[in-house]
Every structure is written in structure tokens, then in C-alpha cells.
C-alpha positions in Angstrom: 9.9 -25.0 -14.9 9.8 -28.4 -13.2 8.0 -29.8 -16.2 10.5 -28.2 -18.5 13.4 -29.9 -16.7 11.7 -33.3 -16.9 11.1 -32.8 -20.6 14.7 -31.7 -21.2 16.0 -34.7 -19.4 13.7 -37.0 -21.4 14.8 -35.3 -24.6 18.5 -35.9 -24.0 17.8 -39.5 -22.9 15.9 -40.2 -26.1 18.6 -38.6 -28.2 21.2 -40.9 -26.6 23.1 -38.1 -24.9 22.5 -39.1 -21.3 25.1 -41.8 -21.5 27.6 -39.8 -23.5 31.2 -39.9 -22.4 32.6 -36.3 -22.1 35.9 -35.6 -23.6 38.5 -33.7 -21.4 38.6 -31.1 -24.3 35.1 -29.9 -23.5 35.8 -26.3 -22.5 32.4 -26.0 -20.7 32.9 -29.0 -18.4 32.4 -28.0 -14.7 35.0 -29.5 -12.3 33.5 -29.6 -8.8 35.2 -29.8 -5.4 32.9 -30.7 -2.6 32.7 -27.9 0.0 33.8 -25.2 -2.4 32.0 -21.9 -1.8 30.8 -19.3 -4.3 29.1 -15.9 -3.9 27.2 -14.2 -6.8 25.6 -10.8 -7.1 22.4 -10.8 -9.2 21.2 -7.5 -10.7 18.0 -7.1 -12.7 15.8 -4.5 -14.4 12.2 -5.4 -15.1 10.2 -2.7 -16.8 12.2 0.0 -15.1 12.2 -1.6 -11.7 15.6 -2.5 -10.3 16.8 -5.0 -7.8 20.0 -6.5 -6.5 20.3 -9.7 -4.4 23.1 -11.9 -3.2 23.3 -15.7 -3.7 25.8 -17.6 -1.5 26.4 -21.2 -2.4 28.3 -24.3 -1.5 29.1 -27.4 -3.5 27.6 -30.6 -2.2 27.3 -34.2 -3.4 24.6 -36.8 -3.4 24.0 -40.1 -5.0 23.5 -38.5 -8.5 26.7 -36.3 -8.3 27.6 -32.8 -7.5 25.3 -29.8 -7.1 25.5 -26.2 -5.8 23.1 -25.1 -3.0 22.3 -21.3 -2.7 20.9 -19.1 0.0 19.4 -15.8 -0.9 20.0 -12.5 1.0 20.6 -8.8 0.9 17.7 -7.9 -1.4 17.7 -4.2 -2.4 15.0 -2.8 -4.7 14.3 0.5 -6.4 11.6 1.6 -5.5 12.1 0.1 -2.1 10.0 -2.9 -1.0 9.8 -5.1 2.1 12.8 -7.1 2.9 12.9 -10.9 2.5 10.8 -13.0 4.9 12.3 -15.5 7.3 11.1 -18.3 5.0 13.0 -16.8 2.1 16.2 -16.4 4.1 15.9 -20.0 5.1 15.1 -21.2 1.5 17.9 -23.2 -0.3 18.0 -23.5 -4.1 19.9 -26.5 -5.7 21.4 -26.0 -9.1 24.0 -28.1 -11.0 26.4 -28.2 -13.9 27.3 -31.8 -13.3 26.3 -33.5 -16.6 25.4 -36.7 -14.7 23.2 -34.9 -12.1 19.7 -34.1 -13.4 18.6 -30.5 -12.6 15.9 -30.1 -10.0 13.5 -27.2 -9.3 11.9 -26.3 -6.0 8.1 -25.9 -5.8 7.4 -22.3 -6.7 4.2 -22.4 -4.8 6.4 -22.4 -1.6 8.3 -19.3 -2.7 7.1 -15.8 -2.0 6.3 -13.7 -5.1 9.4 -11.5 -4.6 11.7 -14.5 -5.0 10.1 -16.1 -8.1 12.2 -13.9 -10.5 15.6 -14.5 -8.9 14.9 -18.3 -8.4 13.8 -18.9 -12.0 16.5 -16.6 -13.5 19.3 -18.4 -11.7 17.7 -21.7 -12.8 17.7 -20.4 -16.4 21.4 -19.6 -16.3 22.2 -23.0 -14.9 19.9 -25.1 -17.1 21.1 -23.4 -20.3 24.7 -24.1 -19.4 23.9 -27.6 -18.3 22.3 -28.3 -21.6 25.3 -26.8 -23.6 27.7 -28.9 -21.5 25.6 -32.0 -21.8 25.5 -32.1 -25.6 29.3 -32.2 -25.8 29.0 -30.5 -29.2 30.6 -27.2 -28.3 34.4 -27.8 -28.3 35.9 -25.0 -30.4 35.2 -21.4 -31.0 32.4 -21.0 -33.6 30.8 -24.4 -32.8 27.0 -24.2 -33.0 24.2 -26.5 -31.9 20.4 -26.1 -32.2 17.9 -28.0 -30.0 14.3 -28.2 -31.2 12.5 -28.3 -27.8 9.2 -26.4 -27.8 7.7 -28.0 -24.8 6.2 -25.4 -22.4 7.9 -24.2 -19.2 5.7 -23.0 -16.4 6.3 -20.3 -13.8 2.7 -20.4 -12.4 2.5 -20.4 -8.6 -1.2 -21.3 -8.4 -2.0 -18.2 -6.3 -0.9 -15.0 -8.0 0.0 -16.4 -11.5 -2.7 -18.9 -12.5 -1.1 -19.7 -15.9 2.4 -18.8 -17.0 4.0 -20.6 -19.9 6.6 -20.1 -22.6 7.7 -22.4 -25.4 11.2 -22.1 -26.9 13.9 -23.8 -28.8 17.6 -23.5 -27.9 20.3 -22.1 -30.1 23.9 -22.5 -28.7 27.1 -20.9 -30.0 30.6 -21.2 -28.5 31.6 -17.7 -29.4 35.2 -17.7 -28.1 37.8 -19.8 -26.3 40.5 -17.5 -25.0 43.6 -19.4 -23.7 45.3 -16.1 -22.8 42.8 -15.1 -20.1 41.6 -18.7 -19.6 38.0 -18.1 -20.4 35.2 -19.2 -22.7 32.3 -17.2 -24.0 29.0 -19.0 -24.7 25.9 -17.5 -26.3 22.5 -19.2 -25.7 19.5 -17.9 -27.6 15.9 -18.9 -26.7 14.0 -18.6 -29.9 10.4 -19.1 -31.0 9.7 -22.7 -32.1 7.9 -23.3 -35.4 4.9 -24.6 -33.4 4.9 -23.3 -29.8 3.1 -25.6 -27.4 1.7 -23.1 -24.8 -1.9 -23.3 -23.6 -4.2 -20.8 -25.4 -7.2 -20.5 -23.1 -9.2 -18.0 -25.2 -9.7 -17.6 -28.9 -8.6 -13.9 -28.9 -5.2 -15.0 -27.7 -4.4 -16.9 -30.9 -3.7 -14.0 -33.3 0.1 -13.5 -33.6 1.3 -10.4 -31.7 4.8 -9.9 -33.1 5.1 -11.6 -36.5 5.6 -15.2 -35.2 3.3 -17.7 -33.5 2.7 -16.6 -29.8 5.0 -18.5 -27.5 4.3 -16.7 -24.2 1.1 -16.6 -22.1 0.2 -15.4 -18.6 -3.0 -15.1 -16.5 -2.8 -13.2 -13.2 -5.4 -13.1 -10.4 -5.9 -9.4 -9.5 -6.7 -8.2 -6.0 -10.0 -7.0 -7.4 -11.0 -10.5 -8.2 -10.6 -9.9 -12.0 -8.0 -11.5 -14.3 -5.2 -9.9 -16.2 -4.6 -12.0 -19.3 -1.7 -11.5 -21.7 -0.2 -13.3 -24.7 2.7 -12.7 -27.1 6.3 -13.4 -28.2 9.2 -14.0 -25.9 12.9 -14.5 -26.6 16.1 -14.7 -24.5 19.7 -13.9 -25.3 22.1 -15.2 -22.7 25.9 -14.6 -22.7 28.3 -16.4 -20.4 31.9 -15.8 -19.4 33.2 -19.1 -18.1 36.5 -20.2 -16.5 38.4 -22.8 -18.5 40.1 -23.9 -15.3 37.0 -25.3 -13.7 33.9 -24.4 -15.8 32.6 -22.0 -13.2 30.3 -19.1 -14.3 32.4 -15.9 -13.9 29.5 -13.7 -15.2 26.4 -14.0 -17.3 23.9 -11.6 -18.8 20.3 -12.2 -20.0 18.2 -9.9 -22.2 14.6 -11.0 -22.2 12.1 -8.9 -24.3 8.4 -9.9 -24.4 6.0 -8.3 -26.8 2.4 -8.8 -25.6 -1.1 -7.7 -25.7 -3.2 -7.8 -22.5 -6.8 -7.5 -21.5 -8.5 -7.2 -18.1 -11.3 -9.9 -17.8 -14.0 -10.3 -15.3 -14.3 -14.1 -15.8 -11.9 -17.0 -15.5 -12.8 -18.1 -19.1 -11.5 -14.8 -20.4 -14.6 -14.1 -22.5 -15.8 -10.9 -20.8 -12.8 -8.6 -21.2 -12.0 -5.0 -21.7 -10.1 -3.4 -24.6 -6.9 -5.0 -25.8 -3.7 -3.0 -25.1 -0.1 -3.6 -26.1 2.5 -4.2 -23.3 6.2 -4.3 -23.9 8.2 -6.1 -21.2 12.0 -5.9 -21.1 13.9 -7.8 -18.4 17.7 -7.6 -18.1 19.4 -9.8 -15.6 23.1 -10.4 -14.8 25.1 -12.5 -12.3 28.7 -11.8 -11.3 30.9 -14.1 -9.3 32.3 -12.2 -6.3 34.4 -14.9 -4.9 
């Protein structure tokens, strides 16, 4: 993800959008007030496992502009798991919708495994919206904008996940601008690029899994010392409900299916592996503004 953010910023700089003057008519523009506080509830389902977690944030300002800083708490899981550690409760995550403030991502190697999902999902919600806002191309209901990106994003932590990458393009649509209830609805689709740029560490991982070039790969180190290697196709559909008054996220939902095949391997080169088996992953994540 840090690499993704850097490449996104470079992309927009090259395209000449970093210096763009934003029109007041941009319905996605976030209007910040330093010291403003927000609280979100995140809910997620990942292969049948459920969790809820609270994110409490405050608007701050630095030399680059405004950003929101969130603290995580009140983790509830089904089935139950251990509560958050002291380090996780002390962890602060910066995100931003200020078009002049480059997004930043914390070092995932410093985050406990339980928190990788919430941290990266919140970042996805904010980076997608930051990109849509930054383009300045979505001003009226029905406006559409496509970004050929393709550069890989990583969620590897170097300990449990040794390699984790996806490669996507962005497809933006401003679905609705409702002056009656003062909201805008934005759809962001993460789609498979023509030529994904993920690392393919083993030849058996090159065969398309779901009718398109593979754009998702993951290698996990197992407690047994073996390696679980998987590859396949990933897409995201994200829908936002935004406030026209200040650009704040009122709610957002993400559907994230991944069609993969996986093999258990005894060597890091993934050449000595067991039988291939299909694995369907479905992640559904939502955030709702509480106050």
C-alpha cells in the first residue's frame, strides 16, 4: 500500500492534475475544520468471519494541509478472539481527503495481524475518494472517469504475509447528486487491468484462474514452516454516500470477491507443492458515520 500511494501521487503529478484548481461546484470536495471530531463503526465479513470495530478521529493540520487521525477500539469478533493489544489501542492512523495533502500509510510491519484488515480497508475507502476528488472530473450525476493504473499494491507485513499484491485500474462514476437530502452517491470499481503487474514467483501461478489475467497473489508463512501460496482474480466495488455540505463520508460499503487457487508448498521457491485447490474469498466491509 505505501508503494501504491507513491505511484498514485506520481501518476497524478505526471498527468498534470496535482496543480489543478478545484471548482467550488465539485460535489466531492471535503471542507475541513481543524479540531472537528468524527466516529465511525466499521463492520466486516471475511469468509464467514465477522468483526466490528470503532474508529474515532480528529481533524488536524500540518504543512501539507488537513488530515484525519483515527484511533481504533472496541473490537468485537465472531467467533471471539483476543482483544486489541495496548500497542493497537495506542496506534494512530492518518487519512486525508484534502486534495493538496498526499495520503500516507503507516508501516504495516508495526501493526498486529488483527489490525491489518481494518487499517488497509479504511485506507482503501479514503484513497479511492481522494482520487475521485483529485481528478475534478466528477461534477454531475452520471459523470464517469477511468484511471489506468495497474501498479501493484502490497499488504505484506514481512512476517506472516511474505508476498501480498494486487494490481487494479480505477473506474469512477458519480451515480447521484441529491440536493433534497444534500448527499452524493459515488461508485468506485477496482477492475482487472489489461496487463496486471503483480509478482509471479512460480510458473504454475501464471495460468488465468477466472477468465482474466491474474491480478492477485499472496504467500503466507505457516506455523508448520511451510508456505501457503495463492493466486487469482480480485475486484472491488465500493459505494459511498457523501455529504454535499462538507464532503464527509456518511457511509460506504465495499464488496471484495477474490477467486483463487492455492497450494501448500514445502519450499520458499514454491516448486515442491501439494495439489491445487480452488478458494473463493468474499470480503464485505462497511463504515457508518456515528457522529
